[in-house]
MILUMPA-396484 format. One line per field, with one value per residue (C-alpha): residue in one letter; chain; z, x, y negated. Coordinates in nm, 3 decimals, m for minus. Layout:
r (A, ...)
c (A, ...)
w (Z, ...)
u (X, ...)
v (Y, ...)
***
This chain:
r (Q, V, Q, L, V, E, S, G, G, G, L, V, Q, A, G, G, S, L, S, L, S, C, V, A, S, G, R, F, F, S, V, Y, T, T, G, W, Y, R, Q, A, P, G, K, E, R, E, L, V, A, T, I, T, Y, G, G, T, T, N, Y, A, D, S, V, K, G, R, F, T, V, S, R, D, N, A, K, N, T, V, C, L, Q, M, N, S, L, K, P, E, E, T, A, V, Y, Y, C, N, A, A, R, S, V, I, D, C, W, G, Q, G, T, Q, V, T, D, S, S)
c (A, A, A, A, A, A, A, A, A, A, A, A, A, A, A, A, A, A, A, A, A, A, A, A, A, A, A, A, A, A, A, A, A, A, A, A, A, A, A, A, A, A, A, A, A, A, A, A, A, A, A, A, A, A, A, A, A, A, A, A, A, A, A, A, A, A, A, A, A, A, A, A, A, A, A, A, A, A, A, A, A, A, A, A, A, A, A, A, A, A, A, A, A, A, A, A, A, A, A, A, A, A, A, A, A, A, A, A, A, A, A, A, A, A, A)
w (m1.305, m1.036, m0.678, m0.406, m0.034, 0.216, 0.566, 0.846, 0.951, 1.315, 1.597, 1.664, 1.877, 1.716, 1.600, 1.572, 1.276, 1.082, 0.784, 0.535, 0.292, m0.025, m0.189, m0.542, m0.714, m1.081, m1.352, m1.505, m1.184, m1.275, m1.562, m1.328, m1.162, m0.794, m0.499, m0.193, m0.145, 0.162, 0.240, 0.569, 0.692, 0.495, 0.252, m0.095, m0.165, m0.208, m0.335, m0.081, m0.299, m0.615, m0.756, m1.107, m1.218, m1.262, m0.909, m0.982, m0.690, m0.639, m0.304, m0.189, m0.060, 0.283, 0.332, 0.177, 0.407, 0.634, 0.414, 0.191, m0.078, m0.216, m0.422, m0.478, m0.824, m0.771, m0.462, m0.607, m0.307, m0.252, 0.088, 0.260, 0.557, 0.747, 1.005, 1.232, 1.179, 1.237, 1.378, 1.056, 0.864, 1.024, 0.717, 0.529, 0.318, m0.017, m0.241, m0.608, m0.927, m1.254, m1.613, m1.895, m1.839, m1.586, m1.221, m0.947, m0.576, m0.259, 0.014, 0.229, 0.578, 0.862, 1.002, 1.324, 1.478, 1.828, 2.089)
u (m0.191, m0.261, m0.175, m0.168, m0.207, m0.156, m0.294, m0.335, 0.017, 0.112, 0.258, 0.128, 0.241, 0.382, 0.101, m0.137, m0.331, m0.342, m0.534, m0.375, m0.570, m0.460, m0.678, m0.607, m0.693, m0.708, m0.922, m0.907, m0.780, m0.955, m0.714, m0.411, m0.270, m0.235, m0.062, 0.155, 0.527, 0.741, 1.087, 1.264, 1.564, 1.872, 1.679, 1.535, 1.176, 0.987, 0.649, 0.385, 0.074, m0.080, m0.432, m0.541, m0.839, m1.028, m0.950, m0.669, m0.434, m0.074, 0.104, 0.460, 0.507, 0.598, 0.253, 0.022, m0.254, m0.201, m0.245, m0.537, m0.536, m0.853, m0.972, m1.281, m1.256, m1.560, m1.397, m1.045, m0.918, m0.692, m0.657, m0.420, m0.542, m0.240, m0.280, m0.040, 0.230, 0.589, 0.867, 1.064, 0.775, 0.843, 0.882, 0.749, 0.459, 0.399, 0.098, 0.163, m0.030, 0.121, 0.018, 0.265, 0.559, 0.373, 0.462, 0.306, 0.392, 0.246, 0.458, 0.447, 0.310, 0.525, 0.429, 0.613, 0.569, 0.703, 0.689)
v (m1.423, m1.171, m1.266, m1.000, m1.058, m0.773, m0.761, m0.510, m0.452, m0.446, m0.251, 0.101, 0.393, 0.706, 0.919, 0.631, 0.499, 0.179, 0.055, m0.187, m0.399, m0.579, m0.838, m0.945, m1.270, m1.313, m1.153, m0.804, m0.649, m0.324, m0.254, m0.241, 0.061, m0.044, 0.107, 0.075, 0.081, 0.040, m0.074, 0.020, m0.169, m0.069, 0.139, 0.089, 0.035, 0.358, 0.479, 0.551, 0.590, 0.465, 0.464, 0.392, 0.182, 0.516, 0.634, 0.883, 0.892, 0.985, 1.022, 1.062, 1.417, 1.280, 1.115, 1.373, 1.474, 1.174, 0.868, 0.782, 0.513, 0.368, 0.075, m0.133, m0.289, m0.505, m0.656, m0.665, m0.467, m0.171, m0.010, 0.233, 0.433, 0.569, 0.835, 1.018, 0.758, 0.852, 0.630, 0.653, 0.499, 0.163, m0.061, m0.354, m0.231, m0.394, m0.397, m0.354, m0.401, m0.279, m0.286, m0.226, m0.449, m0.662, m0.581, m0.784, m0.767, m0.906, m1.055, m0.745, m0.669, m0.525, m0.193, m0.094, 0.247, 0.266, 0.535)
***
């Protein structure tokens, strides 16, 4: 099975930048579509960005131009570079790996944007 571990969360000031990393264990990671989701207090989990094994990316409209998702299949790693963070983007950010009916999640990493 695939296990996902996120890191890189923390406290940043509004307008700051943060880079998140997700490392996957398990074989055949390259066949999974991977990405990042976030869940703010009192809200449902929402898509931030995804990236396929071939490198095709998809972003939520709210983060386009500010966030960049990337992956290194050889290193079983997917990253999210977040720039110009907004206070409303304070949330737990989760790494995801999906293939068919399989849906794997990391434990999440807290990102707090404070002014």
